[in-house]
C-alpha positions as a Markdown table, in Angstrom:
| # | Residue | x | y | z |
|---|---|---|---|---|
| 1 | Met | 87.1 | 106.0 | 122.1 |
| 2 | Ser | 84.8 | 103.1 | 121.1 |
| 3 | Glu | 85.7 | 100.4 | 119.0 |
| 4 | Leu | 84.3 | 100.3 | 115.6 |
| 5 | Arg | 82.1 | 97.6 | 115.3 |
| 6 | Tyr | 79.7 | 96.5 | 112.2 |
| 7 | Asp | 77.0 | 94.6 | 113.9 |
| 8 | Gly | 73.9 | 94.4 | 111.8 |
| 9 | Arg | 76.3 | 95.2 | 108.7 |
| 10 | Val | 76.8 | 92.8 | 105.4 |
| 11 | Ala | 80.0 | 93.1 | 103.6 |
| 12 | Ile | 81.3 | 91.9 | 100.2 |
| 13 | Val | 85.0 | 91.7 | 99.7 |
| 14 | Thr | 86.1 | 90.1 | 96.3 |
| 15 | Gly | 89.2 | 88.7 | 95.9 |
| 16 | Ala | 89.4 | 87.4 | 99.9 |
| 17 | Gly | 90.6 | 84.2 | 99.5 |
| 18 | His | 94.2 | 85.6 | 99.9 |
| 19 | Gly | 96.3 | 88.8 | 100.8 |
| 20 | Leu | 95.1 | 91.8 | 101.5 |
| 21 | Gly | 91.3 | 90.6 | 101.0 |
| 22 | Arg | 91.4 | 87.8 | 102.9 |
| 23 | Arg | 92.4 | 90.1 | 105.5 |
| 24 | His | 89.6 | 93.0 | 105.3 |
| 25 | Ala | 87.2 | 89.7 | 105.4 |
| 26 | Leu | 88.5 | 88.8 | 108.3 |
| 27 | Glu | 89.0 | 92.2 | 110.0 |
| 28 | Leu | 85.2 | 93.3 | 108.9 |
| 29 | Ala | 84.0 | 89.5 | 110.7 |
| 30 | Glu | 86.0 | 89.9 | 113.8 |
| 31 | Arg | 84.3 | 93.5 | 114.1 |
| 32 | Gly | 81.0 | 91.8 | 113.7 |
| 33 | Ala | 80.0 | 92.3 | 110.0 |
| 34 | Lys | 78.8 | 89.0 | 108.1 |
| 35 | Val | 81.0 | 88.6 | 105.0 |
| 36 | Val | 80.5 | 87.5 | 101.6 |
| 37 | Val | 83.9 | 86.2 | 101.0 |
| 38 | Asn | 84.5 | 85.9 | 96.9 |
| 39 | Asp | 87.2 | 84.4 | 95.0 |
| 40 | Leu | 87.6 | 82.8 | 92.3 |
| 41 | Gly | 90.4 | 80.6 | 93.0 |
| 42 | Gly | 92.6 | 81.1 | 90.1 |
| 43 | Asp | 96.6 | 82.0 | 90.2 |
| 44 | Arg | 97.3 | 85.4 | 90.1 |
| 45 | Ser | 97.1 | 85.8 | 86.3 |
| 46 | Gly | 93.8 | 84.5 | 86.7 |
| 47 | Val | 94.4 | 81.4 | 85.1 |
| 48 | Gly | 92.3 | 78.1 | 86.9 |
| 49 | Ser | 89.0 | 78.7 | 89.4 |
| 50 | Ser | 88.6 | 76.8 | 92.8 |
| 51 | Ser | 86.6 | 77.4 | 95.5 |
| 52 | Gly | 88.7 | 76.1 | 98.2 |
| 53 | Pro | 90.3 | 79.6 | 99.1 |
| 54 | Ala | 87.0 | 81.5 | 99.2 |
| 55 | Gln | 85.8 | 78.3 | 101.8 |
| 56 | Asp | 89.4 | 78.3 | 103.7 |
| 57 | Val | 88.6 | 81.7 | 104.8 |
| 58 | Val | 85.0 | 81.4 | 105.6 |
| 59 | Glu | 85.6 | 78.1 | 108.0 |
| 60 | Glu | 88.8 | 80.8 | 109.6 |
| 61 | Ile | 86.3 | 83.6 | 110.2 |
| 62 | Lys | 83.5 | 81.0 | 111.7 |
| 63 | Lys | 85.9 | 79.5 | 114.2 |
| 64 | Gly | 86.4 | 82.9 | 115.1 |
| 65 | Gly | 82.8 | 82.9 | 115.8 |
| 66 | Gly | 82.0 | 85.1 | 112.8 |
| 67 | Glu | 79.2 | 84.9 | 110.3 |
| 68 | Ala | 80.4 | 84.1 | 106.5 |
| 69 | Val | 79.7 | 82.3 | 103.1 |
| 70 | Ala | 81.8 | 81.5 | 100.2 |
| 71 | Asn | 81.0 | 82.5 | 96.5 |
| 72 | Pro | 83.7 | 81.7 | 93.6 |
| 73 | Asp | 82.0 | 83.2 | 90.9 |
| 74 | Asn | 84.0 | 86.1 | 88.6 |
| 75 | Val | 83.8 | 89.1 | 89.3 |
| 76 | Ala | 84.5 | 90.2 | 85.7 |
| 77 | Thr | 81.4 | 88.9 | 83.9 |
| 78 | Glu | 77.8 | 90.4 | 84.4 |
| 79 | Asp | 76.3 | 86.6 | 86.0 |
| 80 | Gly | 79.3 | 86.0 | 87.9 |
| 81 | Ala | 79.4 | 90.1 | 89.7 |
| 82 | Arg | 75.3 | 89.5 | 90.0 |
| 83 | Ala | 76.0 | 86.1 | 91.9 |
| 84 | Ile | 78.3 | 87.7 | 94.6 |
| 85 | Val | 75.8 | 90.3 | 95.0 |
| 86 | Gln | 72.7 | 87.4 | 94.9 |
| 87 | Thr | 74.7 | 85.6 | 97.1 |
| 88 | Ala | 74.8 | 88.2 | 100.1 |
| 89 | Leu | 70.9 | 89.2 | 99.7 |
| 90 | Asp | 70.5 | 85.1 | 99.5 |
| 91 | Ala | 72.5 | 84.7 | 102.9 |
| 92 | Phe | 71.8 | 87.9 | 104.7 |
| 93 | Gly | 69.2 | 89.9 | 103.2 |
| 94 | Arg | 70.9 | 92.9 | 102.4 |
| 95 | Ile | 74.0 | 94.7 | 101.4 |
| 96 | Asp | 76.1 | 97.7 | 103.3 |
| 97 | Ile | 79.7 | 97.5 | 102.0 |
| 98 | Leu | 81.3 | 96.4 | 99.2 |
| 99 | Val | 85.1 | 96.2 | 99.0 |
| 100 | Asn | 86.6 | 95.9 | 95.2 |
| 101 | Asn | 89.8 | 93.9 | 95.5 |
| 102 | Ala | 90.1 | 91.2 | 92.9 |
| 103 | Gly | 93.1 | 91.6 | 90.6 |
| 104 | Ile | 95.1 | 89.8 | 88.9 |
| 105 | Leu | 98.3 | 90.6 | 87.2 |
| 106 | Arg | 99.8 | 90.0 | 83.4 |
| 107 | Asp | 102.4 | 92.0 | 83.3 |
| 108 | Arg | 105.1 | 92.6 | 80.0 |
| 109 | Ser | 106.6 | 95.6 | 78.5 |
| 110 | Phe | 104.6 | 97.7 | 76.1 |
| 111 | Lys | 105.9 | 96.8 | 73.1 |
| 112 | Asn | 105.2 | 93.0 | 73.8 |
| 113 | Met | 101.8 | 93.2 | 75.4 |
| 114 | Thr | 99.2 | 91.6 | 73.8 |
| 115 | Pro | 95.4 | 92.7 | 73.3 |
| 116 | Glu | 94.7 | 89.9 | 75.4 |
| 117 | Glu | 96.7 | 90.5 | 78.2 |
| 118 | Tyr | 95.9 | 94.1 | 77.8 |
| 119 | Asp | 91.6 | 93.1 | 78.0 |
| 120 | Ser | 92.3 | 90.8 | 80.4 |
| 121 | Val | 93.5 | 92.7 | 83.3 |
| 122 | Ile | 91.2 | 95.4 | 82.6 |
| 123 | Ala | 88.0 | 93.0 | 83.0 |
| 124 | Val | 89.0 | 92.0 | 86.6 |
| 125 | His | 89.9 | 95.4 | 88.1 |
| 126 | Leu | 88.0 | 97.8 | 86.3 |
| 127 | Arg | 85.1 | 96.2 | 84.5 |
| 128 | Gly | 84.8 | 93.5 | 87.7 |
| 129 | Ser | 84.6 | 96.6 | 90.2 |
| 130 | Phe | 82.0 | 98.1 | 87.8 |
| 131 | Leu | 80.6 | 95.6 | 87.4 |
| 132 | Val | 79.8 | 94.2 | 91.2 |
| 133 | Ser | 79.1 | 97.7 | 92.4 |
| 134 | Ser | 76.6 | 98.5 | 89.6 |
| 135 | Phe | 74.5 | 94.9 | 91.1 |
| 136 | Ala | 75.0 | 96.3 | 94.1 |
| 137 | Trp | 74.7 | 99.8 | 93.9 |
| 138 | Pro | 70.4 | 99.6 | 93.7 |
| 139 | His | 70.1 | 98.1 | 96.9 |
| 140 | Leu | 72.8 | 100.5 | 98.7 |
| 141 | Arg | 70.6 | 103.6 | 96.8 |
| 142 | Glu | 67.3 | 101.7 | 98.6 |
| 143 | Asn | 68.7 | 101.6 | 102.0 |
| 144 | Gly | 70.0 | 105.1 | 101.9 |
| 145 | Tyr | 73.6 | 103.7 | 103.1 |
| 146 | Gly | 77.0 | 102.5 | 101.4 |
| 147 | Arg | 80.3 | 102.3 | 101.9 |
| 148 | Ile | 82.5 | 100.9 | 99.2 |
| 149 | Val | 86.3 | 101.0 | 99.0 |
| 150 | Asn | 88.1 | 100.7 | 95.8 |
| 151 | Thr | 91.7 | 99.1 | 95.0 |
| 152 | Ser | 93.8 | 101.1 | 93.1 |
| 153 | Ser | 97.9 | 101.4 | 92.6 |
| 154 | Pro | 100.7 | 103.7 | 92.7 |
| 155 | Ala | 101.0 | 102.1 | 89.6 |
| 156 | Gly | 98.3 | 103.3 | 88.4 |
| 157 | Leu | 98.8 | 106.5 | 89.6 |
| 158 | Tyr | 102.2 | 106.9 | 88.7 |
| 159 | Gly | 102.8 | 104.5 | 86.3 |
| 160 | Asn | 105.1 | 101.7 | 85.7 |
| 161 | Phe | 107.6 | 99.5 | 83.6 |
| 162 | Gly | 105.8 | 97.0 | 82.4 |
| 163 | Gln | 102.1 | 97.3 | 83.7 |
| 164 | Ala | 100.6 | 99.5 | 80.8 |
| 165 | Asn | 97.3 | 97.6 | 81.3 |
| 166 | Tyr | 97.5 | 96.7 | 85.4 |
| 167 | Ala | 97.8 | 101.2 | 85.6 |
| 168 | Thr | 95.4 | 101.8 | 83.0 |
| 169 | Ala | 93.0 | 99.6 | 85.2 |
| 170 | Lys | 94.1 | 101.0 | 88.5 |
| 171 | Met | 93.9 | 104.9 | 87.5 |
| 172 | Gly | 90.5 | 103.8 | 85.5 |
| 173 | Leu | 89.5 | 102.9 | 89.5 |
| 174 | Val | 89.7 | 106.6 | 90.2 |
| 175 | Gly | 87.5 | 108.1 | 88.5 |
| 176 | Phe | 85.6 | 105.6 | 88.8 |
| 177 | Thr | 85.2 | 106.3 | 92.6 |
| 178 | Lys | 85.3 | 109.9 | 92.2 |
| 179 | Thr | 82.0 | 109.7 | 90.2 |
| 180 | Leu | 80.0 | 107.1 | 92.6 |
| 181 | Ala | 81.3 | 109.4 | 95.5 |
| 182 | Gln | 79.5 | 112.7 | 93.5 |
| 183 | Glu | 76.5 | 110.1 | 92.4 |
| 184 | Gly | 76.0 | 108.8 | 96.0 |
| 185 | Ala | 76.4 | 111.5 | 98.2 |
| 186 | Lys | 72.3 | 112.1 | 98.5 |
| 187 | Tyr | 72.3 | 108.4 | 99.2 |
| 188 | Asn | 74.6 | 108.1 | 101.9 |
| 189 | Ile | 76.4 | 106.1 | 100.0 |
| 190 | Lys | 80.5 | 107.0 | 100.5 |
| 191 | Ala | 83.2 | 105.8 | 97.8 |
| 192 | Asn | 87.0 | 106.1 | 98.1 |
| 193 | Ala | 90.1 | 104.3 | 96.9 |
| 194 | Ile | 93.2 | 103.7 | 98.3 |
| 195 | Ala | 96.8 | 102.8 | 96.9 |
| 196 | Pro | 98.1 | 100.0 | 98.7 |
| 197 | Val | 101.9 | 98.5 | 99.3 |
| 198 | Ala | 101.7 | 95.0 | 100.4 |
| 199 | Ala | 103.8 | 91.7 | 100.9 |
| 200 | Thr | 100.9 | 89.8 | 98.5 |
| 201 | Arg | 101.7 | 86.8 | 96.0 |
| 202 | Met | 100.5 | 89.9 | 93.6 |
| 203 | Thr | 104.1 | 91.7 | 94.8 |
| 204 | Glu | 106.1 | 88.8 | 95.9 |
| 205 | Asp | 108.7 | 88.9 | 93.1 |
| 206 | Leu | 108.5 | 93.2 | 92.5 |
| 207 | Leu | 109.7 | 93.7 | 95.6 |
| 208 | Pro | 112.9 | 92.7 | 97.6 |
| 209 | Ala | 112.4 | 90.3 | 100.4 |
| 210 | Asp | 113.8 | 91.8 | 103.4 |
| 211 | Phe | 111.3 | 95.3 | 102.4 |
| 212 | Leu | 108.5 | 92.8 | 101.8 |
| 213 | Gly | 108.5 | 91.4 | 105.2 |
| 214 | Lys | 108.0 | 95.0 | 106.7 |
| 215 | Leu | 105.0 | 95.3 | 104.4 |
| 216 | Gly | 103.1 | 93.1 | 106.3 |
| 217 | Val | 98.8 | 92.9 | 104.9 |
| 218 | Glu | 97.8 | 94.0 | 108.3 |
| 219 | Lys | 99.3 | 97.4 | 107.9 |
| 220 | Val | 96.7 | 98.5 | 105.0 |
| 221 | Thr | 93.8 | 96.7 | 106.1 |
| 222 | Pro | 92.7 | 99.4 | 109.0 |
| 223 | Leu | 92.5 | 102.1 | 106.8 |
| 224 | Val | 89.8 | 100.0 | 104.4 |
| 225 | Ala | 87.8 | 99.2 | 108.0 |
| 226 | Phe | 87.6 | 102.9 | 108.6 |
| 227 | Leu | 86.5 | 103.9 | 105.6 |
| 228 | Val | 83.7 | 101.7 | 105.4 |
| 229 | His | 82.6 | 102.0 | 109.0 |
| 230 | Glu | 79.3 | 104.2 | 109.3 |
| 231 | Ser | 81.3 | 107.2 | 111.0 |
| 232 | Asn | 83.4 | 108.0 | 108.2 |
| 233 | Glu | 82.1 | 110.6 | 106.5 |
| 234 | Glu | 84.5 | 111.2 | 103.6 |
| 235 | Thr | 84.4 | 110.4 | 100.4 |
| 236 | Gly | 86.0 | 110.4 | 96.7 |
| 237 | Gln | 89.4 | 110.3 | 98.0 |
| 238 | Val | 92.3 | 108.3 | 97.5 |
| 239 | Tyr | 94.5 | 107.2 | 100.0 |
| 240 | Thr | 97.8 | 105.4 | 99.8 |
| 241 | Val | 98.8 | 102.9 | 102.3 |
| 242 | Gly | 101.5 | 100.7 | 103.1 |
| 243 | Gly | 104.5 | 100.0 | 105.5 |
| 244 | Gly | 102.6 | 102.0 | 108.6 |
| 245 | Arg | 102.4 | 105.1 | 107.1 |
| 246 | Ile | 98.6 | 106.5 | 105.0 |
| 247 | Ala | 98.5 | 109.5 | 103.0 |
| 248 | Lys | 96.0 | 111.4 | 101.0 |
| 249 | Ile | 96.7 | 111.5 | 97.6 |
| 250 | Val | 95.6 | 114.6 | 95.3 |
| 251 | Ile | 94.8 | 115.7 | 91.8 |
| 252 | Gly | 95.5 | 118.9 | 91.2 |
| 253 | Glu | 96.7 | 122.1 | 88.8 |
| 254 | Gly | 99.3 | 124.7 | 89.2 |
| 255 | Pro | 98.5 | 128.2 | 88.7 |
| 256 | Gly | 99.2 | 127.7 | 84.6 |
| 257 | His | 98.9 | 130.6 | 82.3 |
| 258 | Ala | 96.3 | 132.0 | 80.7 |
| 259 | Trp | 96.3 | 134.5 | 77.0 |
| 260 | Lys | 93.8 | 137.0 | 76.5 |
| 261 | Asp | 94.1 | 136.1 | 72.4 |
| 262 | Ala | 95.1 | 133.8 | 70.3 |
| 263 | Phe | 98.6 | 132.4 | 70.6 |
| 264 | Ser | 101.2 | 130.2 | 69.1 |
| 265 | Ala | 103.5 | 126.9 | 69.8 |
| 266 | Glu | 105.8 | 129.5 | 70.1 |
| 267 | Asp | 104.4 | 131.4 | 73.0 |
| 268 | Val | 103.7 | 127.8 | 75.0 |
| 269 | Arg | 107.3 | 127.4 | 74.7 |
| 270 | Asp | 108.0 | 131.3 | 76.0 |
| 271 | Asn | 105.5 | 130.3 | 78.9 |
| 272 | Trp | 106.3 | 126.4 | 79.8 |
| 273 | Ala | 108.0 | 127.7 | 82.9 |
| 274 | Ala | 104.9 | 129.2 | 84.1 |
| 275 | Ile | 102.6 | 126.2 | 82.3 |
| 276 | Asn | 104.9 | 123.5 | 84.8 |
| 277 | Ala | 104.6 | 125.7 | 88.0 |
| 278 | Ala | 103.1 | 123.4 | 90.5 |
| 279 | Glu | 102.2 | 126.4 | 93.5 |
| 280 | Pro | 100.2 | 127.0 | 94.7 |
| 281 | Leu | 98.3 | 123.8 | 94.0 |
| 282 | Ser | 94.5 | 123.6 | 93.4 |
| 283 | Val | 92.5 | 120.9 | 94.5 |
| 284 | Tyr | 88.9 | 120.4 | 92.7 |
| 285 | Arg | 86.3 | 118.2 | 94.2 |
| 286 | Asn | 84.2 | 118.0 | 90.6 |
| 287 | Pro | 84.6 | 119.4 | 87.1 |
| 288 | Gly | 82.5 | 122.2 | 87.7 |
| 289 | Glu | 85.0 | 123.5 | 90.0 |
| 290 | Gln | 88.0 | 122.7 | 87.9 |
| 291 | Met | 86.0 | 124.5 | 85.1 |
| 292 | Ala | 85.6 | 127.6 | 87.5 |
| 293 | Pro | 89.3 | 129.6 | 86.9 |
| 294 | Leu | 88.9 | 128.9 | 83.1 |
| 295 | Ile | 85.0 | 130.6 | 83.2 |
| 296 | Gln | 86.6 | 133.2 | 85.1 |
| 297 | His | 89.5 | 133.6 | 83.0 |
| 298 | Leu | 86.7 | 134.1 | 79.5 |
| 299 | Ser | 84.7 | 136.3 | 81.4 |
| 300 | Ser | 87.2 | 139.1 | 82.7 |
């Protein structure tokens, strides 16, 4: 089988100064991509800034014979997101690949979470992915080509104690990804999301140390590398990845229960088992498909 290469392609990886983003940037560069390494350089809560982490990764790429430039701008601001995209255009003349990976943590139980702690996490993960994508989007459309990977999380898909802010942002990215996939289809723009489980500074005190040792970032990046390759035709999907396992995550509906006429709360109670049945499961690609059973029911 031939090697997956990105020669002639330009990639932006946000939050690439550490952890997953760093590994993504190194992998793409090793395979021929020209890379914009973005990182604000703050701590995992988003406090502080430094050009050092991004520049360190760039130097590592260059030592390996690759091409890269550093960018220290903030994905959560319009000016910062615009500057990230402009860095790619100024340095390499185009954009082909975008990996939205930047993120912060401000964990706290819901009863103690402040609006600032909620807003700051939403701003980086969800708004940041929107902003960078929005400035890259016109260039991808014009080129008739693009590959986008957004970074969701199991916490977003399933919820997690103490992470109402993070979980909200990460599930929001699922809907964002599926919408980009639909709107980008006729321009050959593929958008997918990953829900990684990996040993990074974001998870270093959330998982047991012996377990973290089995969750290296190098066991996540191969999926990203495939999803952003031109040979990938999959779009609008979410994949869990970590520890050497990859699986597709689906959002589906059970068969449910339907009434022809008016129904009451008691009717809901009495048919609760049927309403909650999960088999057979139906998976839809868009709201139109999801509405089809309802339209059929109302028309019969």
